[in-house]
C-alpha positions in Angstrom: 5.7 35.6 7.3 6.3 35.0 3.7 4.2 32.3 1.3 7.5 30.7 0.8 8.1 30.2 4.6 4.2 29.3 5.3 4.8 26.2 3.0 8.4 25.1 3.8 8.5 21.8 6.0 12.1 21.7 6.9 14.8 19.2 7.2 13.7 17.4 10.3 10.2 17.0 8.9 11.3 15.8 5.1 14.0 13.3 6.9 10.9 11.7 9.0 8.6 11.7 6.1 11.5 9.9 4.2 12.6 7.4 6.7 9.2 6.4 8.3 7.4 6.6 4.7 10.3 4.2 3.5 10.8 1.8 6.0 7.0 1.4 6.6 6.7 0.9 3.1 9.6 -2.2 3.2 7.4 -3.5 5.6 4.3 -3.7 3.4 6.5 -4.8 0.5 7.3 -7.6 2.8 3.8 -8.2 3.9 2.0 -7.6 0.6 4.5 -9.3 -1.9 7.0 -11.5 -0.3 5.1 -13.2 2.3 2.9 -14.3 -0.6 5.7 -15.8 -2.3 6.9 -17.4 0.9 3.4 -19.1 1.3 3.6 -20.0 -2.3 7.1 -21.7 -2.2 7.1 -23.3 1.4 3.4 -23.7 2.4 0.8 -23.8 -0.3 0.8 -23.0 -4.1 -3.1 -22.5 -3.9 -4.2 -18.7 -5.2 -7.1 -19.2 -2.9 -4.9 -19.3 0.3 -3.1 -16.2 -0.8 -6.1 -14.3 -1.5 -7.8 -15.2 1.9 -4.5 -14.2 3.8 -4.4 -10.7 1.6 -8.1 -10.2 2.6 -7.9 -11.3 6.8 -4.8 -8.8 6.8 -6.8 -6.0 5.3 -9.7 -6.2 7.5 -7.2 -6.2 10.6 -5.2 -3.5 9.1 -8.2 -1.5 8.5 -9.6 -2.3 12.0 -6.4 -1.0 13.4 -6.5 2.3 11.3 -10.0 3.2 12.5 -9.6 2.6 16.0 -5.9 4.1 16.4 -6.7 7.1 14.0 -9.5 7.8 16.0 -8.1 7.8 19.4 -4.8 9.7 18.3 -7.4 12.5 17.2 -9.4 12.7 20.7 -5.6 12.6 22.4 -4.3 14.9 19.9 -0.9 13.3 19.8 0.7 10.9 16.8 4.4 10.5 18.3 3.8 7.9 20.8 1.6 5.8 18.4 4.5 6.0 15.7 7.2 5.2 18.1 5.2 2.1 19.9 3.8 0.9 16.8 6.9 0.6 14.7 8.6 -1.4 17.5 6.0 -3.8 17.9 5.6 -4.0 13.9 9.5 -4.9 13.9 8.9 -7.7 16.7 6.3 -9.3 14.6 7.2 -9.4 11.3 10.9 -10.8 12.8 8.3 -13.4 14.0 7.5 -14.8 10.6 11.4 -16.3 11.1 10.0 -18.9 13.3 7.5 -20.3 11.0 7.7 -23.4 9.0 5.6 -26.2 8.1 8.3 -28.6 9.9 8.0 -26.5 13.0 4.5 -26.1 13.1 4.4 -30.2 12.7 6.4 -30.7 15.6 4.3 -28.5 17.9 1.1 -29.8 16.7 1.7 -33.4 15.3 -1.9 -34.4 15.4 -3.0 -31.7 12.9 -2.6 -31.4 9.2 0.6 -29.5 8.9 -0.2 -27.6 6.0 -3.5 -26.1 7.1 -2.2 -25.6 10.5 0.9 -23.6 9.1 -1.9 -21.5 7.0 -3.6 -20.8 10.0 -0.6 -19.7 11.8 0.7 -17.8 8.9 -2.3 -15.7 8.6 -3.2 -14.9 12.3 0.6 -13.5 12.2 -0.2 -11.7 9.4 -3.2 -10.2 10.9 -1.2 -9.1 14.1 1.8 -7.7 12.0 -1.1 -5.7 10.1 -2.9 -4.6 13.0 0.3 -3.2 14.6 1.8 -2.0 11.2 -1.3 0.0 10.4 -1.9 1.5 13.9 1.8 2.9 13.5 2.0 3.7 9.9 -1.6 4.1 8.2 -3.2 5.8 11.4 -0.7 7.6 13.3 2.2 8.5 10.7 -0.4 9.6 7.8 -2.5 11.6 10.3 0.9 13.2 11.4 1.9 13.9 7.8 -1.6 15.7 7.1 -0.8 17.6 10.4 2.5 19.0 9.0 1.5 19.9 5.5 -0.6 22.3 4.1 -2.8 22.2 0.6 0.4 24.4 -1.1 2.9 21.6 -0.6 0.6 18.4 -0.6 1.2 17.5 -4.2 5.0 17.7 -3.7 4.8 15.6 -0.3 2.3 12.9 -2.0 4.7 12.6 -5.0 7.7 11.7 -2.5 5.3 9.3 -0.4 3.8 7.9 -3.4 7.2 6.7 -4.6 8.1 5.0 -1.5 6.0 2.0 -2.4 8.3 1.5 -5.2 11.6 2.4 -3.7 10.9 0.0 -0.8 10.8 -2.7 -3.3 13.7 -1.9 -5.3 15.5 -2.3 -2.0 14.3 -5.3 -1.0 14.6 -6.8 -4.8 18.1 -5.4 -5.0 19.5 -5.9 -1.2 17.6 -8.8 0.2 16.0 -11.2 -2.3 19.1 -13.3 -2.5 18.1 -14.4 0.7 14.7 -15.6 -0.6 16.4 -17.3 -3.4 18.4 -19.1 -0.9 15.6 -20.3 1.3 17.0 -17.9 4.1 13.8 -16.7 4.9 14.3 -16.6 8.9 17.4 -14.1 8.3 14.9 -12.2 5.6 12.2 -11.5 8.2 14.7 -10.5 10.8 16.4 -8.4 8.9 13.1 -6.4 7.9 11.9 -6.4 11.3 15.0 -4.9 12.9 14.9 -1.9 10.2 11.2 -1.5 10.9 12.0 -1.3 14.9 15.1 0.8 14.1 12.4 3.3 12.4 10.4 3.4 15.6 13.6 4.4 17.7 14.5 7.2 15.2 10.8 8.1 15.3 11.5 8.7 19.2 13.9 11.3 18.5 13.1 13.4 15.9 9.0 13.3 15.3 7.5 15.9 17.2 3.6 16.3 17.4 2.2 19.6 16.0 -0.6 21.1 17.4 -3.8 20.0 15.7 -7.6 20.5 17.1 -8.5 17.7 19.2 -11.7 15.9 18.8 -14.1 15.6 21.9 -17.1 13.6 22.7 -17.7 9.8 22.8 -14.7 7.9 21.1 -17.0 5.5 19.6 -19.3 8.3 18.1 -15.7 9.6 16.4 -15.0 6.2 15.3 -18.0 5.9 13.1 -18.4 9.2 12.2 -17.2 8.8 8.4 -19.3 6.1 8.0 -22.3 8.1 8.7 -24.6 9.5 5.4 -24.7 13.2 7.1 -20.3 12.9 6.9 -20.6 12.1 2.9 -23.1 15.1 2.6 -21.1 17.1 4.3 -17.6 16.2 2.5 -18.5 14.7 -1.2 -15.5 15.7 -2.9 -13.5 13.7 0.1 -15.6 10.4 -0.7 -15.3 11.3 -4.3 -11.7 11.1 -4.3 -11.8 8.1 -1.9 -13.9 6.1 -4.4 -11.6 7.0 -6.9 -8.9 5.5 -4.7 -11.1 2.3 -4.3 -11.3 1.4 -7.8 -7.8 2.3 -8.4 -6.8 -0.1 -5.4 -9.0 -3.1 -6.7 -7.3 -2.6 -10.0 -3.7 -3.1 -8.4 -4.4 -5.9 -6.2 -5.9 -8.1 -9.2 -2.0 -8.2 -10.3 0.0 -6.7 -7.9 0.0 -10.0 -5.0 0.9 -12.2 -8.1 3.5 -10.2 -9.9 6.7 -11.9 -8.7 5.0 -15.3 -9.1 4.2 -14.1 -12.9 7.4 -12.8 -13.9 9.4 -15.9 -12.5 7.0 -18.8 -13.2 5.1 -17.7 -16.3 7.5 -15.5 -18.0 10.6 -17.4 -16.7 12.5 -14.3 -16.4 15.2 -15.5 -13.9 16.7 -11.8 -13.6 13.2 -10.2 -12.7 14.8 -8.5 -9.8 17.0 -6.5 -12.2 13.7 -6.2 -14.3 12.0 -4.4 -11.4 14.8 -2.6 -10.3 14.9 -0.6 -13.6 11.3 -0.1 -13.6 10.7 1.1 -10.2 13.5 3.5 -10.6 12.3 4.9 -13.7 8.6 5.2 -12.2 10.1 6.8 -8.9 11.9 9.7 -10.9 9.0 10.1 -12.9 6.6 10.6 -9.7 9.2 13.0 -8.2 9.4 15.0 -11.5 5.9 15.6 -11.6 5.3 16.5 -7.6 5.6 20.2 -8.4 3.3 19.8 -11.8 0.8 18.3 -10.0 0.3 21.5 -7.2 0.8 23.6 -10.5 -2.2 22.0 -12.5 -4.1 20.9 -9.8 -4.8 17.6 -8.7 -7.9 16.9 -9.9 -7.1 18.0 -13.8 -3.9 15.7 -13.5 -5.7 12.7 -12.7 -7.3 11.9 -16.2 -4.2 11.8 -18.0 -2.4 9.8 -15.0 -5.0 7.1 -15.4 -4.8 6.8 -19.2 -0.8 6.2 -18.6 -1.8 3.7 -15.9 -4.3 1.7 -18.4 -2.2 2.0 -21.1 0.3 0.1 -19.3 -1.9 -2.4 -17.9 -3.3 -3.0 -21.6 0.3 -3.4 -23.0 1.7 -5.8 -20.3 0.3 -9.2 -22.0 2.0 -8.1 -25.1 5.3 -8.2 -23.1 7.0 -11.4 -23.1 10.8 -10.5 -23.4 13.1 -9.1 -20.6 13.5 -5.5 -22.7 9.9 -5.6 -23.5 8.8 -6.4 -19.8 10.8 -3.8 -18.7 9.5 -1.1 -21.0 6.1 -1.8 -20.7 6.3 -2.2 -16.9 7.8 1.6 -16.7 4.8 2.8 -18.3 2.5 0.7 -16.0 3.9 1.7 -12.9 4.6 5.2 -14.0 1.0 5.5 -14.4 0.5 3.6 -11.3 2.2 6.5 -9.2 1.2 9.1 -11.0 -2.5 8.4 -10.0 -1.9 7.3 -6.4 -0.2 10.9 -5.9 -3.0 13.3 -6.7 -5.3 11.1 -5.1 -3.7 11.0 -1.9 -3.2 14.7 -1.9 -7.1 15.2 -2.6 -7.6 13.5 0.3 -5.5 15.2 2.5 -6.8 18.8 1.0 -10.6 17.6 1.8 -9.6 16.3 5.5 -12.2 17.9 7.8 -10.2 19.8 10.6 -9.3 17.6 13.8 -10.0 14.7 12.0 -6.9 13.6 10.1 -6.7 10.4 11.9 -10.2 9.5 11.5 -10.0 9.9 7.6 -6.7 7.5 7.6 -9.2 4.9 8.9 -11.6 5.8 6.0 -8.6 5.7 3.3 -8.3 2.4 5.1 -11.5 1.1 4.4 -11.9 2.5 0.7 -8.2 2.0 -0.4 -7.1 -1.1 1.5 -9.7 -3.3 2.9 -12.2 -3.4 -0.1 -9.3 -3.8 -2.7 -7.2 -6.4 -0.9 -10.6 -8.3 -0.5 -11.9 -7.9 -3.9 -8.9 -7.7 -5.9 -6.9 -10.8 -4.9 -9.8 -13.0 -5.6 -10.6 -11.5 -8.9 -7.0 -12.2 -9.4 -7.3 -15.5 -8.2 -10.3 -16.3 -10.3 -8.4 -15.3 -13.8 -5.7 -17.3 -12.7 -7.6 -20.4 -11.8 -9.9 -19.9 -15.1 -6.8 -19.9 -17.1 -5.6 -23.3 -15.7 -1.7 -22.9 -16.3 -0.3 -25.0 -14.0 3.1 -26.9 -13.1 3.9 -29.6 -10.4 6.9 -29.3 -8.0 7.5 -32.3 -5.5 4.4 -33.8 -6.3 2.4 -30.3 -5.4 0.1 -29.2 -8.3 0.4 -25.2 -8.4 -1.5 -22.5 -10.5 0.6 -19.9 -12.5 -0.6 -16.5 -13.2 -1.1 -15.6 -16.5 -1.4 -12.1 -18.6 -5.5 -12.2 -18.0 -4.9 -10.8 -14.5 -3.6 -7.4 -16.3 -6.6 -7.5 -18.6 -8.7 -7.8 -15.7 -7.3 -4.9 -13.6 -7.6 -2.4 -16.8 -11.3 -3.5 -17.0 -12.1 -2.7 -13.4 -10.1 0.5 -13.7 -12.9 2.0 -16.2 -14.9 2.4 -13.2 -12.6 5.0 -12.1 -14.2 7.4 -14.7 -16.9 8.8 -12.9 -15.5 9.9 -10.0 -12.6 11.3 -11.4 -14.7 13.6 -13.9 -16.9 14.6 -10.8 -14.0 15.9 -9.1 -12.5 17.6 -12.0 -16.1 19.3 -12.3 -15.9 20.0 -8.3 -12.3 22.0 -9.2 -13.7 24.1 -11.9 -16.8 25.1 -9.8 -14.2 26.2 -6.7 -12.1 27.8 -9.4 -14.9 29.8 -10.7 -16.2 30.7 -7.3 -12.6 32.2 -6.2 
């Protein structure tokens, strides 16, 4: 078998990478961005409510990835979890179409309707996040590790890295009109059906690849990666996860409030067009750099990628007009993607044999749980500290300000130590070879 054949994935695998990756990120776009807008516009304008919802869903997602990931390692199967998970994920997403302050007030007239609706939304969000993470972050991501190799992971990750941006583009370009018209029920149903359809496609086309099954006690496997011994045995893995954690906190300071910032602070009515151009351009940059990441080395590529992302964050507060925001946003989101791709590939490269599912749980702790708890509350603190408000229908709402990008840049400085350590480690490995 030639080296070329050894790293070739095949049409079926690439198709499922694209379909499951894109549809999963469409559902996450709704959960991470549009659900925030839904709550902001129909339930409560308090940024602490959004931050609390994001934190609760992150905890549920992490629990799902840890448990389902370890279980899929133990069984040596990913396909069943992907199929069942995407189907259930779709149904739970569609269920948001039934939630409103009026509907909750009719069911529980004795309670404060707004508070009760907030509780219902957070609980349903936790259910949706648990199902989605079990399907996507645990089973699908572990399957990706199973079917890829170190030689092609830079390319694969550069494609997977654009899926969040492509999903935003798809939702903004094709479905945003529903939210603008207040047709939230239809919006959630369409997303739910799309997600469930991806589960049906996975049943037909995904095939489990042979992987080393984990024996021993399930609970021991569940907490394996949280033990000091695991850190000592896999230092590069935890350095990559630490860098991912810092990047994640930085992004979560501004990302949950980005649409609200564009619409309410900058008053850009055509924000969907701005985001469309930015996301398309950033996606093209990410894909174009995929082979370059594999060629120059993932750790070496990280430093210039971080600098591009930092430059975009620092320039965003200076951009006010539509053209300036588009250009600056392209720099910021290109850097965003160029950091994510090598980090994801490094984590896969450093995954111990037979623990692909378990490492996805660790990834959730470092890349989702901590960032989505810390980041949104930092963003909310910056927003409330700026005290920019407006009154709508008698309700006072806080408006995100440019300070969220400066706060994100300040946090990003913490990524320097783990990135430099990864680069030194890469040089050492090259010298040994």
